[in-house]
Every structure is written in structure tokens, then in C-alpha cells.
C-alpha positions in Angstrom: -3.0 -179.2 -51.0 -2.9 -181.3 -47.7 -3.7 -184.8 -47.1 -5.4 -186.4 -44.5 -5.8 -189.8 -44.0 -8.9 -191.2 -41.9 -9.7 -188.6 -39.6 -11.7 -188.9 -36.4 -14.7 -187.6 -36.1 -14.0 -185.7 -33.6 -11.9 -183.6 -35.5 -13.9 -183.2 -38.5 -15.1 -179.6 -37.7 -11.6 -178.4 -37.3 -10.2 -179.8 -40.6 -13.3 -178.3 -42.5 -12.8 -175.0 -41.3 -12.7 -172.3 -44.0 -10.6 -169.9 -44.2 -12.9 -167.1 -44.1 -12.9 -164.3 -41.7 -15.8 -164.1 -38.9 -18.5 -160.9 -38.9 -16.8 -159.7 -36.1 -13.6 -159.2 -37.6 -15.2 -157.2 -40.5 -18.1 -155.7 -38.7 -16.7 -152.4 -37.3 -15.4 -151.6 -41.1 -18.6 -152.2 -42.5 -20.9 -150.4 -40.0 -18.3 -147.2 -40.5 -18.9 -147.1 -44.0 -22.7 -148.0 -43.6 -23.2 -144.8 -41.5 -21.3 -142.6 -43.8 -23.6 -143.5 -46.6 -26.4 -143.2 -44.9 -25.5 -139.7 -43.8 -24.1 -138.2 -47.2 -25.3 -140.6 -50.0 -23.2 -140.1 -52.7 -20.5 -137.9 -51.7 -19.4 -141.0 -49.2 -19.9 -143.2 -52.2 -17.5 -141.4 -54.1 -15.3 -141.4 -51.2 -14.7 -145.3 -51.0 -14.8 -145.6 -55.0 -11.7 -143.2 -54.8 -10.4 -145.6 -51.8 -10.7 -149.0 -52.7 -11.1 -148.7 -56.5 -8.5 -145.8 -57.5 -10.5 -144.0 -59.1 -12.9 -140.5 -59.5 -16.2 -140.7 -61.1 -17.7 -137.6 -62.6 -21.0 -140.2 -62.7 -21.8 -143.6 -61.1 -24.5 -143.9 -63.3 -23.5 -145.8 -66.7 -25.1 -143.9 -69.3 -26.9 -145.1 -72.5 -23.7 -144.6 -74.6 -21.7 -146.6 -72.1 -24.1 -149.6 -73.0 -24.1 -149.1 -77.0 -20.6 -149.2 -76.5 -20.5 -151.8 -74.5 -22.6 -153.5 -76.9 -19.2 -153.0 -79.5 -17.2 -154.7 -78.1 -18.5 -157.9 -77.1 -18.0 -160.6 -80.1 -20.7 -162.2 -81.8 -19.4 -165.5 -81.0 -19.9 -164.8 -76.8 -23.1 -163.1 -77.2 -24.3 -166.7 -79.2 -22.6 -168.3 -76.0 -24.5 -165.6 -73.8 -27.9 -165.8 -75.6 -27.8 -169.8 -75.3 -27.2 -169.6 -71.6 -30.2 -167.2 -71.2 -32.2 -169.6 -72.9 -31.7 -173.0 -70.6 -31.9 -170.9 -67.6 -35.2 -169.1 -68.9 -36.7 -172.6 -69.2 -35.4 -174.4 -65.8 -36.2 -171.5 -64.1 -39.9 -170.9 -65.3 -40.5 -174.4 -65.0 -40.2 -173.4 -61.0 -43.8 -171.5 -61.2 -46.5 -172.8 -58.9 -50.4 -171.7 -59.8 -52.8 -170.6 -56.7 -53.2 -173.2 -53.5 -57.0 -172.8 -53.0 -58.6 -175.3 -50.1 -62.0 -175.3 -48.3 -59.9 -176.0 -45.3 -64.3 -176.5 -43.5 -67.6 -175.7 -44.9 -67.5 -172.1 -45.6 -64.2 -171.5 -44.7 -61.6 -170.9 -48.0 -58.0 -170.6 -47.8 -55.3 -169.6 -50.3 -52.1 -168.9 -51.3 -50.4 -166.7 -53.8 -47.4 -165.7 -55.3 -46.7 -161.7 -55.4 -42.9 -160.3 -56.8 -40.9 -158.4 -54.4 -40.8 -155.3 -56.0 -37.6 -153.8 -55.9 -34.2 -155.8 -56.2 -31.0 -154.9 -56.0 -27.9 -157.5 -57.8 -23.9 -157.4 -56.5 -22.3 -158.4 -59.5 -18.1 -158.6 -58.5 -15.7 -157.2 -61.4 -12.3 -156.9 -60.3 -10.0 -159.6 -61.7 -13.1 -161.8 -62.5 -16.1 -159.8 -64.1 -18.9 -162.7 -63.4 -21.7 -161.1 -66.1 -23.2 -164.6 -66.0 -24.3 -163.7 -62.4 -26.3 -161.1 -63.9 -27.9 -164.0 -66.0 -28.9 -165.9 -62.3 -30.3 -162.9 -61.1 -31.9 -160.9 -64.1 -33.7 -163.9 -65.3 -35.7 -165.2 -62.6 -36.3 -161.8 -61.2 -37.9 -160.8 -64.3 -39.8 -164.4 -64.3 -41.4 -163.2 -61.3 -41.9 -159.7 -62.4 -39.8 -157.3 -60.2 -40.9 -154.1 -61.2 -37.1 -152.8 -60.5 -33.9 -154.4 -61.0 -30.9 -152.6 -59.8 -27.5 -153.6 -60.7 -23.7 -152.4 -59.0 -20.7 -153.9 -59.8 -17.2 -151.8 -59.2 -15.3 -150.0 -61.6 -12.3 -150.8 -62.7 -9.2 -147.7 -62.6 -10.2 -146.3 -65.9 -13.8 -145.9 -64.2 -15.6 -148.8 -66.4 -17.4 -152.0 -66.7 -16.7 -155.0 -68.7 -18.5 -154.5 -71.6 -19.7 -158.2 -71.0 -21.4 -157.0 -67.4 -23.1 -154.2 -69.3 -23.8 -156.5 -72.4 -25.6 -158.6 -70.3 -27.5 -156.4 -68.0 -29.0 -154.5 -71.0 -30.0 -158.1 -72.6 -31.7 -159.0 -69.5 -33.5 -155.8 -68.8 -31.9 -154.1 -66.2 -33.4 -150.9 -64.9 -30.2 -149.4 -63.5 -26.7 -149.8 -63.4 -24.2 -148.5 -61.2 -20.7 -147.9 -60.9 -20.0 -148.9 -57.2 -18.2 -151.8 -55.7 -17.7 -153.4 -52.5 -19.4 -152.3 -48.9 -20.2 -148.8 -50.4 -22.3 -150.5 -52.9 -24.5 -152.9 -50.4 -24.9 -150.1 -48.1 -25.9 -147.8 -50.8 -28.7 -150.2 -51.5 -29.6 -150.7 -48.6 -29.9 -147.1 -47.2 -30.9 -145.5 -50.9 -28.2 -142.3 -52.4 -29.3 -139.7 -54.8 -28.1 -142.1 -57.2 -29.0 -145.5 -55.6 -32.1 -146.9 -55.1 -33.2 -148.5 -52.2 -34.2 -151.9 -53.1 -36.2 -154.5 -50.6 -33.6 -157.5 -51.3 -30.1 -157.8 -52.2 -28.4 -160.8 -54.2 -25.5 -161.7 -55.4 -22.1 -163.3 -54.5 -18.8 -160.9 -52.8 -15.4 -160.9 -51.4 -16.1 -161.8 -47.4 -16.5 -157.5 -46.7 -19.2 -157.9 -49.5 -21.0 -161.1 -47.5 -20.3 -159.6 -44.2 -22.1 -156.3 -45.5 -24.7 -158.2 -47.0 -25.5 -159.7 -43.8 -25.3 -156.8 -41.5 -27.6 -155.2 -44.2 -30.3 -157.3 -42.6 -30.4 -154.9 -39.2 -31.9 -152.2 -41.6 -34.8 -154.0 -43.3 -33.2 -155.1 -46.1 -33.4 -159.0 -46.7 -30.9 -160.9 -48.5 -30.6 -163.9 -50.8 -28.2 -165.7 -48.5 -24.7 -165.4 -46.9 -22.4 -166.0 -50.4 -18.7 -165.6 -49.8 -16.0 -167.4 -51.2 -16.6 -169.6 -53.6 -16.3 -173.4 -53.0 -16.3 -177.2 -53.9 -16.2 -180.7 -52.7 -15.7 -183.7 -55.1 -16.4 -187.2 -54.5 -14.4 -189.7 -56.5 -13.6 -193.2 -56.5 -11.5 -194.9 -59.1 -14.2 -194.7 -61.5 -13.6 -191.0 -61.8 -10.8 -189.5 -64.1 -8.2 -187.9 -62.1 -7.8 -185.0 -64.8 -11.1 -184.0 -65.0 -11.3 -184.2 -61.2 -8.2 -182.2 -60.8 -9.7 -179.6 -63.7 -12.7 -179.3 -61.0 -11.0 -178.4 -58.2 -9.1 -175.9 -60.1 -11.6 -174.1 -61.6 -13.3 -173.0 -58.3 -9.3 -172.4 -56.5 -8.6 -169.7 -59.4 -12.0 -167.8 -57.9 -9.7 -166.5 -55.4 -7.2 -167.0 -52.6 -10.0 -167.3 -50.2 -11.5 -169.9 -52.0 -11.4 -174.0 -50.8 -11.6 -177.1 -52.5 -11.6 -181.0 -51.1 -11.4 -183.9 -52.7 -12.9 -186.6 -50.3 -12.0 -190.7 -52.0 -11.8 -193.9 -50.7 -8.9 -194.4 -52.9 -5.7 -193.7 -52.1 -4.3 -193.6 -55.7 -7.2 -192.0 -56.9 -6.1 -189.3 -54.3 -2.5 -189.6 -55.4 -3.6 -189.1 -59.2 -5.9 -186.0 -58.7 -2.7 -184.5 -56.4 -0.4 -184.9 -59.4 -2.7 -183.7 -62.0 -3.3 -180.8 -60.2 0.7 -180.1 -59.8 0.9 -180.4 -64.1 -2.4 -178.7 -64.7 -2.0 -175.6 -62.4 1.6 -174.4 -63.8 -0.3 -173.4 -67.6 -3.0 -171.4 -65.7 -3.1 -167.2 -66.5 -4.6 -167.3 -62.5 -1.9 -169.5 -61.3 -1.0 -167.8 -58.4 -4.5 -167.1 -57.1 -5.6 -170.9 -57.7 -2.2 -171.8 -55.7 -3.4 -169.6 -52.7 -6.7 -171.0 -52.4 -5.0 -174.4 -53.0 -3.0 -174.2 -49.7 -6.4 -173.8 -48.0 -7.6 -177.0 -49.2 -8.0 -181.0 -48.2 -7.4 -184.2 -50.0 -8.9 -186.8 -47.6 -9.1 -190.2 -47.5 -11.8 -192.3 -46.0 -12.6 -195.9 -45.9 -16.1 -196.4 -46.7 -18.8 -194.3 -48.6 -20.8 -194.0 -45.3 -18.1 -192.6 -43.7 -17.9 -190.3 -47.2 -21.1 -189.0 -46.9 -21.2 -188.2 -43.4 -18.5 -186.2 -44.0 -19.5 -183.8 -46.8 -23.2 -183.8 -44.7 -20.8 -181.9 -42.1 -18.8 -179.8 -44.7 -22.4 -178.7 -46.3 -20.4 -177.9 -49.8 -21.6 -175.2 -52.4 -20.7 -177.1 -55.2 -20.8 -180.9 -54.7 -19.5 -183.1 -58.0 -19.9 -187.0 -57.4 -17.8 -189.1 -59.6 -18.4 -192.8 -58.3 -19.8 -195.8 -59.2 -22.7 -196.2 -57.2 -24.2 -192.5 -57.8 -27.9 -193.2 -56.5 -25.6 -194.0 -52.9 -24.9 -190.3 -52.8 -27.3 -188.3 -54.3 -30.2 -190.1 -52.3 -28.0 -189.2 -49.1 -26.5 -185.8 -49.5 -28.3 -183.6 -47.3 -26.4 -180.0 -47.3 -25.2 -178.9 -50.5 -26.0 -176.1 -52.9 -25.6 -177.8 -56.2 -24.3 -181.0 -57.3 -23.1 -182.1 -60.1 -23.2 -186.2 -61.2 -20.9 -188.0 -63.5 -17.4 -187.2 -64.9 -19.0 -185.8 -68.1 -20.9 -183.2 -65.6 -18.2 -180.5 -64.8 -19.1 -177.5 -62.1 -18.1 -175.1 -64.6 -22.0 -176.0 -66.5 -23.8 -174.9 -63.3 -21.9 -171.8 -63.6 -22.8 -170.8 -67.2 -25.2 -172.5 -69.3 -26.9 -175.7 -67.8 -29.6 -173.8 -66.9 -30.1 -174.2 -62.8 -28.6 -171.1 -60.9 -24.8 -170.4 -59.5 -25.8 -168.3 -56.9 -25.4 -170.8 -54.1 -25.2 -170.8 -50.4 -21.0 -171.0 -48.8 -19.6 -171.8 -46.0 -21.8 -174.2 -44.5 -24.8 -172.6 -44.8 -26.0 -174.9 -47.2 -27.1 -176.7 -44.1 -30.2 -174.4 -43.8 -30.3 -172.2 -47.1 -31.6 -173.1 -51.0 -29.7 -171.7 -53.6 -31.4 -168.4 -55.6 -34.6 -169.8 -57.5 -37.6 -168.1 -58.9 -39.1 -168.1 -55.3 -36.3 -166.1 -54.1 -37.6 -163.1 -55.6 -41.1 -163.5 -54.9 -43.4 -163.8 -51.8 -45.7 -166.1 -50.6 -48.9 -164.2 -49.4 -51.8 -166.3 -47.8 -55.5 -165.4 -48.4 -59.0 -166.4 -46.0 -62.4 -165.9 -46.7 -65.1 -166.6 -44.1 -69.0 -167.5 -44.9 -71.7 -167.0 -42.1 -71.9 -170.7 -42.1 -68.0 -171.0 -41.9 -67.5 -168.6 -38.5 -70.1 -170.7 -37.3 -68.6 -173.7 -37.9 -64.7 -173.0 -36.3 -66.4 -169.9 -34.2 -66.4 -171.7 -31.0 -63.0 -173.3 -31.5 -61.7 -169.6 -31.9 -63.5 -168.3 -28.3 -62.1 -171.6 -26.7 -58.3 -171.1 -28.2 -58.2 -167.2 -27.3 -60.1 -167.2 -23.9 -57.3 -170.0 -23.3 -54.3 -167.7 -23.9 -55.9 -164.9 -22.3 -57.0 -162.5 -25.2 -60.4 -161.7 -24.7 -60.8 -159.5 -27.7 -59.8 -162.3 -29.7 -62.7 -163.4 -28.7 -64.9 -160.6 -28.4 -64.1 -160.6 -31.7 -65.9 -164.2 -32.8 -68.6 -163.5 -30.3 -69.8 -160.6 -31.6 -70.4 -162.2 -35.0 -72.0 -165.4 -33.9 -74.3 -163.6 -31.4 -75.5 -161.2 -35.1 -76.1 -164.6 -36.5 -78.6 -165.8 -33.8 
């Protein structure tokens, strides 16, 4: 990891760059695949599955037998752990429900807001080296609580043409309506346009590599909404001398093992803590099964020393981390002042892994600085707020003249006339 001491503010944007490609770098590839899948449907999906996943599938739809077989392959211990996580995630997201908001804005003018579910949603679940079955919990639970009618899941097959049994078990447990063995750009394209097998959806959720992230962003050009641009994982830890260096190092490595394009950062007002964490990282990474991946991410990562808490929080808000761990004596200083972060973890005994799996909060979070303007996935992500209004005779008489004046001032005389006719009918 690169050590940086007292960086000048003018250099922050360069220091805090993510190791990711831009939309422009990948756009042509994505649009070509989109175009082929739009025209050819399953045939093009099959072609790209063979190219990228090196497998020829007889059927991309997961069968009920495959799900039953998967259930037998998942240990009872893991099933119990998934059930605990499901319970906590359900409790946290169910608490986010809001009631109808009704306001009488004037005499005879009644306005209200109600939420309705997005009918058809698509979930992208990465497979590959890390089958993220936990993401199914994070997405299906709020989708079901919201009342989504159709939940389509796409996940890449392995070279045997199978999806990890924990993914299938969790998807079935959580009420996914259709599971497709499709990954990458072709999965996003399939859910965007619909194919003979993959249903078209209204909104796509889920993390992925840089190609999936760009594909999701480009899907919005074709009338499909997305949760957020969620790309390679990232973590920033703020630690002072009250932190445990071994814990901090373990948290940094927990994100580094996601992928070589992940990024982890330590910010500290203690040079001694930076040195201790560096030593722990060197020691801990040696025994990781995903050592090579973690080391690749560590190469993109930073150890940054600043002299004050004020400078630290300014730098952290400039970065806008996906995950932000606070291990300092004055926790409230950072809790009160953090403006840009996906999810915040506080204290020595709150690892980021807890939010990834079982504490109850959602782990589908904005990356690449999008925490400055996006929220992480929550119950409202699967709903739309709709407004209603009902105006009585007295109500239109109360606000009608104001509407007429404003419409006329904007030169919209048909708007004015729609009110004038009603007012005249009441004379």
C-alpha cells in the first residue's frame, strides 16, 4: 500500500482516484452486445455465454430439480446462518415502511402521497470466484416487502453450466420468481429488452464488475431504471490510536479480496497506527486463500496520514466511500460530520462484514464516489411515490384565481381556461 503523508488539498482528487475504467472505455463493447441481444434474443445470449463463461447451455432457465438438488448441497449450519441474516434484514427493512401522507393544503384542497411497488424487478447476482448469495437476501427481502410482483434473477453459470447451490437455495427461500443462468453484459441486456426466456423488467439491481456497471448505466438509455452505479467494492477506515491494528487490517483485507479492482484506504492522524496496520496487512494477507486477488487490490490502495480530525473528515467526504469504518476515540465527531458514505460502521467490534451479511442493513451501496448523490438500496428503492389530489367546489374557488394568474403569466392559456370554465360554472 502506498503511504501518503499530509497531502495537499489540491492533490486530493488525484490521490483518491479509483482504479476503474470509464463508461467511454467500455461503452462500445456494451452497446454491441445490447444491439445483438435486442435483435436476436436467446440466441445472442447463448453466444456470449459461450464466449465469456465457456459453457454451452441447453436451457438458461433454472429448473425446479436444480433447485431441489441445491437444497441438499447446502449444509444445515449455512441454512441456519442464512435464516438469521434473513430475519435481521427483514426486521430492518420492514421498519422502513411509511403510511399514506394526507394534507389539506387549503379549504377543499386535499393532497396525499402513497407508495406503490415497482411491478417487475431484475436482480444481478455475481457468481465467479465469489458467489454472492448474500446479495439475494439484500435485494429480494425489500422487493417482497414492497410487493413487487415479478422478481427475476440472473447469475453467471460455472463451466459445468451450474449456479452455486447457495445462490439457488437463497433465491428459492426468498421467493424469486425466475432464475436465469446468465451473467455479465448479456444478463443486463436480457433484462433490459427481454428475450424468449429472460423477462423484461422495469428496474435492475445488484453489483458487478466494471462491465456490468457500465451495462446498467447504459440500460437507462433504453427505459430501464437502475438502483445505482454499483461497481468494484471499496472501503475507507478512519482509525486513531484507540483502534486495534489487527482489526483494521482485517477489514481492509476483507474488501481487498473482492477483486483486484477493489480499493481500500486507511486514513489516520497517527503515523504509528499506519505502520502497525501495514505490518498486520503483510502478515494477514499471507494466509488468505484469495491472497493474489487481495494483493492486487492492495496495490491500488492507500495509507494516508493527516494532522487533524477536521482535515480527515474533509478528505473522507471528498472520497465518498462505499463503506466507512470509524475506529476513533471521538466517534461523534465523525458520525455528525460524515456527509458522503454508503454505510457507516462504528467502533472496534463493528466489522464491515457484519453489514455484508447479518446485521440487517443493506450491503448494495454506491461506489466510485456516487455516495455523494445516491443512497444504498432500501425499501423505497423498490417503490414509487405517487401523489393524488382531490379538489371540491369550494377548493377550486379558493385557489382557482391564483392558478389562472400563474397560467396566464406563463402564456399557457389552455391551462387558465381549464380553471376558468369551472369557476364560471359555479357562479
